[in-house]
Structures are given as C-alpha cells and as structure tokens.
N, CA, C and O atoms as a GROMACS GRO file, in nm:
protein
  468
    1MET      N    1  -6.606  -1.390   4.010
    1MET     CA    2  -6.627  -1.385   4.106
    1MET      C    3  -6.575  -1.416   4.220
    1MET      O    4  -6.530  -1.530   4.201
    2ILE      N    5  -6.540  -1.369   4.390
    2ILE     CA    6  -6.419  -1.316   4.385
    2ILE      C    7  -6.456  -1.379   4.492
    2ILE      O    8  -6.579  -1.378   4.491
    3SER      N    9  -6.403  -1.457   4.620
    3SER     CA   10  -6.547  -1.521   4.756
    3SER      C   11  -6.463  -1.412   4.852
    3SER      O   12  -6.345  -1.378   4.859
    4LEU      N   13  -6.546  -1.388   4.899
    4LEU     CA   14  -6.449  -1.428   5.059
    4LEU      C   15  -6.283  -1.411   5.118
    4LEU      O   16  -6.195  -1.329   5.142
    5PHE      N   17  -6.322  -1.568   5.117
    5PHE     CA   18  -6.162  -1.590   5.158
    5PHE      C   19  -6.069  -1.576   5.044
    5PHE      O   20  -5.972  -1.646   5.073
    6GLU      N   21  -6.045  -1.514   4.913
    6GLU     CA   22  -6.014  -1.435   4.824
    6GLU      C   23  -5.969  -1.336   4.894
    6GLU      O   24  -5.875  -1.343   4.974
    7ILE      N   25  -6.025  -1.251   4.873
    7ILE     CA   26  -5.985  -1.116   4.954
    7ILE      C   27  -5.880  -1.145   5.078
    7ILE      O   28  -5.775  -1.191   5.034
    8ILE      N   29  -5.881  -1.132   5.211
    8ILE     CA   30  -5.893  -1.201   5.279
    8ILE      C   31  -5.744  -1.163   5.244
    8ILE      O   32  -5.674  -1.072   5.288
    9LEU      N   33  -5.710  -1.293   5.123
    9LEU     CA   34  -5.608  -1.353   5.141
    9LEU      C   35  -5.549  -1.253   5.054
    9LEU      O   36  -5.432  -1.234   5.085
   10LEU      N   37  -5.579  -1.199   4.978
   10LEU     CA   38  -5.554  -1.079   4.919
   10LEU      C   39  -5.404  -1.008   4.971
   10LEU      O   40  -5.281  -1.009   4.982
   11LEU      N   41  -5.552  -0.940   4.992
   11LEU     CA   42  -5.469  -0.800   5.177
   11LEU      C   43  -5.402  -0.908   5.221
   11LEU      O   44  -5.283  -0.885   5.202
   12PHE      N   45  -5.415  -1.002   5.266
   12PHE     CA   46  -5.249  -1.039   5.383
   12PHE      C   47  -5.109  -1.045   5.327
   12PHE      O   48  -5.000  -1.017   5.377
   13GLY      N   49  -5.158  -1.110   5.158
   13GLY     CA   50  -5.043  -1.111   5.137
   13GLY      C   51  -4.973  -0.972   5.040
   13GLY      O   52  -4.878  -0.980   4.963
   14ALA      N   53  -5.076  -0.816   5.081
   14ALA     CA   54  -5.040  -0.756   5.020
   14ALA      C   55  -4.972  -0.674   5.124
   14ALA      O   56  -4.868  -0.613   5.099
   15VAL      N   57  -5.068  -0.670   5.309
   15VAL     CA   58  -4.970  -0.614   5.397
   15VAL      C   59  -4.846  -0.742   5.400
   15VAL      O   60  -4.756  -0.719   5.319
   16PHE      N   61  -4.830  -0.858   5.470
   16PHE     CA   62  -4.694  -0.918   5.485
   16PHE      C   63  -4.541  -0.870   5.350
   16PHE      O   64  -4.422  -0.847   5.371
   17GLY      N   65  -4.633  -0.873   5.205
   17GLY     CA   66  -4.550  -0.844   5.122
   17GLY      C   67  -4.525  -0.699   5.167
   17GLY      O   68  -4.409  -0.704   5.210
   18SER      N   69  -4.563  -0.590   5.180
   18SER     CA   70  -4.558  -0.451   5.233
   18SER      C   71  -4.415  -0.516   5.381
   18SER      O   72  -4.294  -0.525   5.358
   19PHE      N   73  -4.435  -0.525   5.422
   19PHE     CA   74  -4.339  -0.587   5.551
   19PHE      C   75  -4.222  -0.634   5.571
   19PHE      O   76  -4.142  -0.630   5.665
   20VAL      N   77  -4.223  -0.691   5.440
   20VAL     CA   78  -4.152  -0.787   5.357
   20VAL      C   79  -4.063  -0.698   5.265
   20VAL      O   80  -3.946  -0.731   5.248
   21LEU      N   81  -4.119  -0.577   5.201
   21LEU     CA   82  -3.998  -0.533   5.125
   21LEU      C   83  -3.947  -0.359   5.171
   21LEU      O   84  -3.893  -0.266   5.111
   22GLY      N   85  -3.992  -0.379   5.295
   22GLY     CA   86  -3.952  -0.272   5.395
   22GLY      C   87  -4.004  -0.146   5.380
   22GLY      O   88  -3.943  -0.041   5.398
   23PHE      N   89  -4.213  -0.170   5.322
   23PHE     CA   90  -4.240  -0.022   5.290
   23PHE      C   91  -4.351  -0.014   5.474
   23PHE      O   92  -4.405   0.088   5.518
   24GLY      N   93  -4.351  -0.128   5.528
   24GLY     CA   94  -4.463  -0.102   5.660
   24GLY      C   95  -4.371  -0.110   5.762
   24GLY      O   96  -4.267  -0.176   5.768
   25SER      N   97  -4.437  -0.011   5.862
   25SER     CA   98  -4.334  -0.019   6.005
   25SER      C   99  -4.330  -0.136   6.098
   25SER      O  100  -4.432  -0.194   6.136
   26SER      N  101  -4.241  -0.158   6.124
   26SER     CA  102  -4.188  -0.317   6.152
   26SER      C  103  -4.167  -0.214   6.346
   26SER      O  104  -4.141  -0.300   6.430
   27GLY      N  105  -4.174  -0.075   6.410
   27GLY     CA  106  -4.122  -0.008   6.495
   27GLY      C  107  -3.981  -0.033   6.553
   27GLY      O  108  -3.955  -0.047   6.673
   28SER      N  109  -3.876  -0.037   6.430
   28SER     CA  110  -3.757   0.005   6.445
   28SER      C  111  -3.728   0.112   6.337
   28SER      O  112  -3.759   0.138   6.221
   29ASP      N  113  -3.653   0.158   6.433
   29ASP     CA  114  -3.536   0.260   6.298
   29ASP      C  115  -3.512   0.173   6.188
   29ASP      O  116  -3.524   0.266   6.109
   30ALA      N  117  -3.491   0.087   6.122
   30ALA     CA  118  -3.423   0.060   6.023
   30ALA      C  119  -3.340   0.113   5.909
   30ALA      O  120  -3.417   0.179   5.838
   31THR      N  121  -3.229   0.115   5.863
   31THR     CA  122  -3.172   0.156   5.796
   31THR      C  123  -3.132   0.083   5.626
   31THR      O  124  -3.070  -0.023   5.631
   32ALA      N  125  -3.168   0.139   5.482
   32ALA     CA  126  -3.173   0.038   5.423
   32ALA      C  127  -2.963   0.050   5.353
   32ALA      O  128  -2.875   0.134   5.332
   33PRO      N  129  -3.000  -0.165   5.346
   33PRO     CA  130  -2.839  -0.125   5.279
   33PRO      C  131  -2.734  -0.093   5.221
   33PRO      O  132  -2.706  -0.212   5.214
   34PRO      N  133  -2.648  -0.044   5.171
   34PRO     CA  134  -2.564   0.054   5.099
   34PRO      C  135  -2.594   0.006   4.977
   34PRO      O  136  -2.639  -0.108   4.987
   35GLN      N  137  -2.586   0.065   4.804
   35GLN     CA  138  -2.605   0.021   4.705
   35GLN      C  139  -2.512   0.067   4.684
   35GLN      O  140  -2.495   0.186   4.656
   36ALA      N  141  -2.391  -0.057   4.697
   36ALA     CA  142  -2.207  -0.088   4.648
   36ALA      C  143  -2.204  -0.187   4.606
   36ALA      O  144  -2.291  -0.273   4.607
   37MET      N  145  -2.094  -0.189   4.561
   37MET     CA  146  -2.085  -0.264   4.407
   37MET      C  147  -1.977  -0.401   4.492
   37MET      O  148  -1.972  -0.364   4.609
   38PHE      N  149  -1.914  -0.506   4.482
   38PHE     CA  150  -1.821  -0.545   4.514
   38PHE      C  151  -1.827  -0.722   4.454
   38PHE      O  152  -1.904  -0.818   4.460
   39GLU      N  153  -1.662  -0.680   4.384
   39GLU     CA  154  -1.593  -0.772   4.285
   39GLU      C  155  -1.480  -0.853   4.356
   39GLU      O  156  -1.425  -0.791   4.448
   40PHE      N  157  -1.434  -0.981   4.332
   40PHE     CA  158  -1.348  -1.046   4.394
   40PHE      C  159  -1.263  -1.109   4.301
   40PHE      O  160  -1.312  -1.138   4.192
   41GLU      N  161  -1.142  -1.136   4.323
   41GLU     CA  162  -1.018  -1.168   4.182
   41GLU      C  163  -0.896  -1.270   4.284
   41GLU      O  164  -0.856  -1.236   4.395
   42SER      N  165  -0.865  -1.361   4.231
   42SER     CA  166  -0.811  -1.438   4.329
   42SER      C  167  -0.702  -1.534   4.232
   42SER      O  168  -0.731  -1.578   4.120
   43ASP      N  169  -0.530  -1.560   4.328
   43ASP     CA  170  -0.462  -1.550   4.243
   43ASP      C  171  -0.417  -1.642   4.233
   43ASP      O  172  -0.296  -1.639   4.207
   44GLY      N  173  -0.494  -1.794   4.250
   44GLY     CA  174  -0.510  -1.895   4.207
   44GLY      C  175  -0.423  -1.925   4.394
   44GLY      O  176  -0.500  -1.975   4.476
   45SER      N  177  -0.321  -1.904   4.430
   45SER     CA  178  -0.280  -1.932   4.540
   45SER      C  179  -0.292  -1.922   4.704
   45SER      O  180  -0.215  -1.916   4.800
   46GLY      N  181  -0.418  -1.925   4.683
   46GLY     CA  182  -0.554  -1.881   4.789
   46GLY      C  183  -0.547  -1.778   4.873
   46GLY      O  184  -0.553  -1.806   4.993
   47THR      N  185  -0.529  -1.605   4.824
   47THR     CA  186  -0.539  -1.558   4.790
   47THR      C  187  -0.600  -1.447   4.753
   47THR      O  188  -0.544  -1.392   4.658
   48VAL      N  189  -0.711  -1.384   4.800
   48VAL     CA  190  -0.867  -1.313   4.662
   48VAL      C  191  -0.901  -1.170   4.794
   48VAL      O  192  -0.909  -1.153   4.916
   49THR      N  193  -0.918  -1.063   4.610
   49THR     CA  194  -0.860  -0.967   4.650
   49THR      C  195  -0.969  -0.922   4.644
   49THR      O  196  -1.028  -0.991   4.560
   50ILE      N  197  -1.068  -0.812   4.700
   50ILE     CA  198  -1.220  -0.810   4.705
   50ILE      C  199  -1.193  -0.655   4.671
   50ILE      O  200  -1.083  -0.609   4.704
   51THR      N  201  -1.286  -0.571   4.607
   51THR     CA  202  -1.251  -0.446   4.566
   51THR      C  203  -1.420  -0.362   4.535
   51THR      O  204  -1.509  -0.392   4.455
   52HIS      N  205  -1.413  -0.287   4.601
   52HIS     CA  206  -1.576  -0.179   4.599
   52HIS      C  207  -1.551  -0.078   4.442
   52HIS      O  208  -1.494   0.024   4.402
   53THR      N  209  -1.614  -0.158   4.407
   53THR     CA  210  -1.609  -0.108   4.228
   53THR      C  211  -1.723  -0.002   4.230
   53THR      O  212  -1.665   0.107   4.226
   54GLY      N  213  -1.846   0.016   4.235
   54GLY     CA  214  -1.928   0.102   4.296
   54GLY      C  215  -2.019   0.154   4.331
   54GLY      O  216  -2.087   0.065   4.380
   55GLY      N  217  -2.094   0.288   4.342
   55GLY     CA  218  -2.184   0.281   4.424
   55GLY      C  219  -2.159   0.335   4.540
   55GLY      O  220  -2.046   0.382   4.541
   56GLU      N  221  -2.221   0.350   4.651
   56GLU     CA  222  -2.272   0.476   4.752
   56GLU      C  223  -2.098   0.377   4.854
   56GLU      O  224  -2.045   0.266   4.862
   57MET      N  225  -2.080   0.553   4.918
   57MET     CA  226  -1.962   0.512   4.986
   57MET      C  227  -1.962   0.356   5.133
   57MET      O  228  -2.067   0.292   5.123
   58VAL      N  229  -1.922   0.332   5.183
   58VAL     CA  230  -1.967   0.207   5.318
   58VAL      C  231  -1.898   0.219   5.392
   58VAL      O  232  -1.779   0.187   5.379
   59PRO      N  233  -1.984   0.302   5.567
   59PRO     CA  234  -1.878   0.318   5.598
   59PRO      C  235  -1.855   0.191   5.736
   59PRO      O  236  -1.932   0.144   5.820
   60ARG      N  237  -1.678   0.166   5.697
   60ARG     CA  238  -1.665   0.063   5.771
   60ARG      C  239  -1.679  -0.021   5.852
   60ARG      O  240  -1.670  -0.143   5.834
   61SER      N  241  -1.711   0.052   5.974
   61SER     CA  242  -1.789   0.011   6.074
   61SER      C  243  -1.893  -0.041   6.046
   61SER      O  244  -1.936  -0.110   6.138
   62GLU      N  245  -1.966  -0.039   5.940
   62GLU     CA  246  -2.082  -0.106   5.903
   62GLU      C  247  -2.063  -0.246   5.810
   62GLU      O  248  -2.169  -0.303   5.785
   63ILE      N  249  -1.908  -0.327   5.741
   63ILE     CA  250  -1.886  -0.392   5.718
   63ILE      C  251  -1.761  -0.529   5.727
   63ILE      O  252  -1.644  -0.532   5.765
   64GLU      N  253  -1.841  -0.615   5.680
   64GLU     CA  254  -1.778  -0.718   5.805
   64GLU      C  255  -1.743  -0.826   5.654
   64GLU      O  256  -1.831  -0.834   5.568
   65VAL      N  257  -1.604  -0.906   5.635
   65VAL     CA  258  -1.566  -0.962   5.520
   65VAL      C  259  -1.531  -1.146   5.602
   65VAL      O  260  -1.427  -1.186   5.654
   66ARG      N  261  -1.677  -1.227   5.579
   66ARG     CA  262  -1.662  -1.309   5.669
   66ARG      C  263  -1.608  -1.470   5.509
   66ARG      O  264  -1.627  -1.520   5.398
   67SER      N  265  -1.537  -1.470   5.637
   67SER     CA  266  -1.486  -1.606   5.551
   67SER      C  267  -1.376  -1.689   5.677
   67SER      O  268  -1.355  -1.634   5.785
   68PRO      N  269  -1.297  -1.858   5.634
   68PRO     CA  270  -1.253  -1.931   5.668
   68PRO      C  271  -1.114  -1.828   5.639
   68PRO      O  272  -1.095  -1.796   5.757
   69GLY      N  273  -1.062  -1.794   5.603
   69GLY     CA  274  -0.913  -1.730   5.548
   69GLY      C  275  -0.873  -1.592   5.701
   69GLY      O  276  -0.927  -1.590   5.812
   70THR      N  277  -0.761  -1.494   5.647
   70THR     CA  278  -0.742  -1.429   5.678
   70THR      C  279  -0.804  -1.278   5.610
   70THR      O  280  -0.827  -1.266   5.490
   71VAL      N  281  -0.821  -1.189   5.693
   71VAL     CA  282  -0.911  -1.103   5.622
   71VAL      C  283  -0.819  -0.924   5.638
   71VAL      O  284  -0.842  -0.860   5.741
   72SER      N  285  -0.732  -0.869   5.540
   72SER     CA  286  -0.655  -0.773   5.622
   72SER      C  287  -0.802  -0.662   5.655
   72SER      O  288  -0.922  -0.688   5.648
   73GLU      N  289  -0.723  -0.516   5.698
   73GLU     CA  290  -0.814  -0.445   5.715
   73GLU      C  291  -0.800  -0.263   5.550
   73GLU      O  292  -0.714  -0.210   5.480
   74TRP      N  293  -0.962  -0.250   5.582
   74TRP     CA  294  -1.005  -0.198   5.476
   74TRP      C  295  -0.901  -0.007   5.519
   74TRP      O  296  -0.870   0.057   5.620
   75PRO      N  297  -0.894   0.000   5.442
   75PRO     CA  298  -0.793   0.160   5.480
   75PRO      C  299  -0.940   0.245   5.555
   75PRO      O  300  -1.058   0.212   5.546
   76GLY      N  301  -0.873   0.377   5.636
   76GLY     CA  302  -0.990   0.477   5.614
   76GLY      C  303  -1.085   0.437   5.728
   76GLY      O  304  -1.064   0.332   5.790
   77GLU      N  305  -1.167   0.500   5.750
   77GLU     CA  306  -1.320   0.486   5.759
   77GLU      C  307  -1.436   0.504   5.744
   77GLU      O  308  -1.530   0.492   5.823
   78GLY      N  309  -1.431   0.539   5.617
   78GLY     CA  310  -1.543   0.412   5.460
   78GLY      C  311  -1.456   0.389   5.378
   78GLY      O  312  -1.341   0.431   5.365
   79ILE      N  313  -1.521   0.315   5.321
   79ILE     CA  314  -1.484   0.230   5.158
   79ILE      C  315  -1.560   0.272   5.053
   79ILE      O  316  -1.670   0.221   5.031
   80THR      N  317  -1.513   0.362   4.983
   80THR     CA  318  -1.525   0.415   4.830
   80THR      C  319  -1.452   0.260   4.690
   80THR      O  320  -1.377   0.162   4.684
   81ALA      N  321  -1.526   0.326   4.624
   81ALA     CA  322  -1.492   0.261   4.476
   81ALA      C  323  -1.358   0.289   4.504
   81ALA      O  324  -1.305   0.372   4.578
   82GLY      N  325  -1.302   0.182   4.413
   82GLY     CA  326  -1.131   0.147   4.386
   82GLY      C  327  -1.083   0.094   4.482
   82GLY      O  328  -0.982   0.030   4.455
   83GLU      N  329  -1.123   0.094   4.628
   83GLU     CA  330  -1.051   0.018   4.770
   83GLU      C  331  -1.006  -0.101   4.729
   83GLU      O  332  -0.997  -0.134   4.610
   84SER      N  333  -0.984  -0.152   4.800
   84SER     CA  334  -0.953  -0.316   4.830
   84SER      C  335  -0.846  -0.377   4.917
   84SER      O  336  -0.732  -0.349   4.955
   85ILE      N  337  -0.969  -0.513   4.934
   85ILE     CA  338  -0.888  -0.574   5.085
   85ILE      C  339  -0.839  -0.676   4.965
   85ILE      O  340  -0.867  -0.698   4.847
   86THR      N  341  -0.720  -0.740   5.099
   86THR     CA  342  -0.773  -0.903   5.010
   86THR      C  343  -0.776  -1.057   5.159
   86THR      O  344  -0.731  -1.070   5.273
   87VAL      N  345  -0.809  -1.092   5.118
   87VAL     CA  346  -0.864  -1.246   5.253
   87VAL      C  347  -0.741  -1.328   5.244
   87VAL      O  348  -0.695  -1.240   5.172
   88SER      N  349  -0.638  -1.421   5.250
   88SER     CA  350  -0.500  -1.488   5.228
   88SER      C  351  -0.588  -1.700   5.316
   88SER      O  352  -0.703  -1.714   5.357
   89ARG      N  353  -0.533  -1.756   5.314
   89ARG     CA  354  -0.538  -1.835   5.358
   89ARG      C  355  -0.633  -1.951   5.286
   89ARG      O  356  -0.673  -2.042   5.358
   90LEU      N  357  -0.659  -1.950   5.184
   90LEU     CA  358  -0.807  -1.952   5.108
   90LEU      C  359  -0.742  -2.134   5.061
   90LEU      O  360  -0.633  -2.175   5.022
   91GLU      N  361  -0.867  -2.196   5.089
   91GLU     CA  362  -0.830  -2.327   5.020
   91GLU      C  363  -0.992  -2.310   4.924
   91GLU      O  364  -1.093  -2.243   4.944
   92SER      N  365  -0.958  -2.391   4.832
   92SER     CA  366  -1.054  -2.432   4.727
   92SER      C  367  -1.208  -2.421   4.736
   92SER      O  368  -1.216  -2.528   4.796
   93GLY      N  369  -1.316  -2.390   4.728
   93GLY     CA  370  -1.404  -2.423   4.772
   93GLY      C  371  -1.511  -2.307   4.918
   93GLY      O  372  -1.626  -2.288   4.957
   94ASP      N  373  -1.337  -2.253   4.952
   94ASP     CA  374  -1.449  -2.136   5.064
   94ASP      C  375  -1.468  -2.054   5.014
   94ASP      O  376  -1.394  -2.021   4.922
   95THR      N  377  -1.626  -1.948   5.068
   95THR     CA  378  -1.652  -1.864   5.083
   95THR      C  379  -1.657  -1.750   5.161
   95THR      O  380  -1.704  -1.725   5.272
   96VAL      N  381  -1.581  -1.669   5.055
   96VAL     CA  382  -1.612  -1.549   5.106
   96VAL      C  383  -1.764  -1.473   5.102
   96VAL      O  384  -1.850  -1.489   5.016
   97GLN      N  385  -1.770  -1.338   5.286
   97GLN     CA  386  -1.940  -1.293   5.188
   97GLN      C  387  -1.846  -1.163   5.212
   97GLN      O  388  -1.730  -1.167   5.254
   98VAL      N  389  -1.926  -1.033   5.172
   98VAL     CA  390  -2.008  -0.956   5.222
   98VAL      C  391  -2.038  -0.887   5.278
   98VAL      O  392  -2.064  -0.801   5.193
   99LEU      N  393  -2.071  -0.824   5.415
   99LEU     CA  394  -2.179  -0.846   5.455
   99LEU      C  395  -2.154  -0.645   5.589
   99LEU      O  396  -2.070  -0.575   5.645
  100TRP      N  397  -2.320  -0.662   5.558
  100TRP     CA  398  -2.334  -0.498   5.564
  100TRP      C  399  -2.438  -0.491   5.719
  100TRP      O  400  -2.552  -0.537   5.733
  101GLU      N  401  -2.375  -0.437   5.794
  101GLU     CA  402  -2.517  -0.459   5.970
  101GLU      C  403  -2.568  -0.296   6.005
  101GLU      O  404  -2.515  -0.195   6.052
  102SER      N  405  -2.687  -0.332   5.959
  102SER     CA  406  -2.753  -0.196   5.973
  102SER      C  407  -2.680  -0.166   6.150
  102SER      O  408  -2.631  -0.229   6.244
  103PRO      N  409  -2.713  -0.035   6.110
  103PRO     CA  410  -2.655   0.061   6.262
  103PRO      C  411  -2.769   0.034   6.344
  103PRO      O  412  -2.755   0.058   6.465
  104ALA      N  413  -2.893  -0.017   6.298
  104ALA     CA  414  -2.992   0.076   6.408
  104ALA      C  415  -3.053  -0.072   6.429
  104ALA      O  416  -3.103  -0.123   6.529
  105SER      N  417  -3.037  -0.110   6.335
  105SER     CA  418  -3.153  -0.248   6.440
  105SER      C  419  -2.982  -0.373   6.441
  105SER      O  420  -2.966  -0.431   6.548
  106GLY      N  421  -2.912  -0.394   6.370
  106GLY     CA  422  -2.806  -0.507   6.393
  106GLY      C  423  -2.862  -0.581   6.266
  106GLY      O  424  -2.767  -0.651   6.230
  107ALA      N  425  -2.959  -0.600   6.187
  107ALA     CA  426  -2.972  -0.698   6.083
  107ALA      C  427  -2.850  -0.678   5.969
  107ALA      O  428  -2.798  -0.577   5.924
  108GLU      N  429  -2.834  -0.781   5.952
  108GLU     CA  430  -2.771  -0.834   5.837
  108GLU      C  431  -2.797  -0.862   5.724
  108GLU      O  432  -2.885  -0.946   5.703
  109VAL      N  433  -2.707  -0.781   5.584
  109VAL     CA  434  -2.777  -0.806   5.435
  109VAL      C  435  -2.631  -0.841   5.462
  109VAL      O  436  -2.552  -0.789   5.541
  110VAL      N  437  -2.606  -0.989   5.335
  110VAL     CA  438  -2.478  -0.965   5.193
  110VAL      C  439  -2.521  -0.924   5.099
  110VAL      O  440  -2.619  -0.937   5.027
  111LEU      N  441  -2.381  -0.839   5.111
  111LEU     CA  442  -2.371  -0.751   4.951
  111LEU      C  443  -2.270  -0.788   4.842
  111LEU      O  444  -2.238  -0.739   4.733
  112ALA      N  445  -2.219  -0.930   4.935
  112ALA     CA  446  -2.218  -0.986   4.758
  112ALA      C  447  -2.082  -1.107   4.825
  112ALA      O  448  -1.998  -1.072   4.908
  113THR      N  449  -2.090  -1.233   4.773
  113THR     CA  450  -2.013  -1.360   4.770
  113THR      C  451  -1.922  -1.411   4.650
  113THR      O  452  -1.903  -1.366   4.537
  114TYR      N  453  -1.874  -1.521   4.717
  114TYR     CA  454  -1.753  -1.568   4.643
  114TYR      C  455  -1.734  -1.672   4.683
  114TYR      O  456  -1.705  -1.693   4.801
  115ASP      N  457  -1.743  -1.748   4.610
  115ASP     CA  458  -1.630  -1.966   4.677
  115ASP      C  459  -1.552  -1.914   4.532
  115ASP      O  460  -1.576  -1.854   4.428
  116VAL      N  461  -1.419  -1.998   4.619
  116VAL     CA  462  -1.319  -1.998   4.595
  116VAL      C  463  -1.298  -2.071   4.458
  116VAL      O  464  -1.292  -2.186   4.503
  117PRO      N  465  -1.283  -2.085   4.329
  117PRO     CA  466  -1.285  -2.210   4.318
  117PRO      C  467  -1.114  -2.306   4.313
  117PRO      O  468  -1.112  -2.429   4.303
   0.00000   0.00000   0.00000
C-alpha cells in the first residue's frame, strides 16, 4: 500500500523533473541548444582544430570557445558542418570547451569539451 508521503514524493519528483528537463514553464522564452557535433584534433604542438562535424547550423553570435589559448574566428555568421577554427598556445592538460549561449535567457550549455593530451 502506498502512503500519502510516497504519493507526495512521487508528485514532487514528477513536477521537479519536468522543469529540469524543460517541459515546465519557467516564465522565460528559453530556446533549446542546437543539436550540433564538434570534433577536436590536436597537432601535438599546442594547436587544436575544432570542426563542426554535423547537425544544425549554429549562429556565430551564440557560440563561444573557452580556453586558455588563442582562439581564431569562425568564418561567416552561421557555423555549419565542415567549418573549422584553431586554438593555439595550448599546453598538455588545458581544457577547450565549445559553449552555446541562449539568446533568450543567456543560459550557457557546453556542447563539446576536449582535454589537450
């Protein structure tokens, strides 16, 4: 037999889960992150090439590459499959992240992460 406490706990979990997964209304017009894939390739001398390998086009204004190195610029206004940039002056152990920022809410989502070998 299910107790009242268990019913309340299940209800709370369902409501909380719907907001975490984005199904509930949060009062803002949040947009979902793009479904885009990025691959990283290190040349072994401190330079990493990041390539958009598939999925949706991502507006350049919504993408940030965060790293301790020097990041080149994406070509054009929209990043599409096949386009690449480089990050130089990296050292072993550095982390490079491709982040998407929601134009509606400013929330950031990490799309891809790479640890320099």
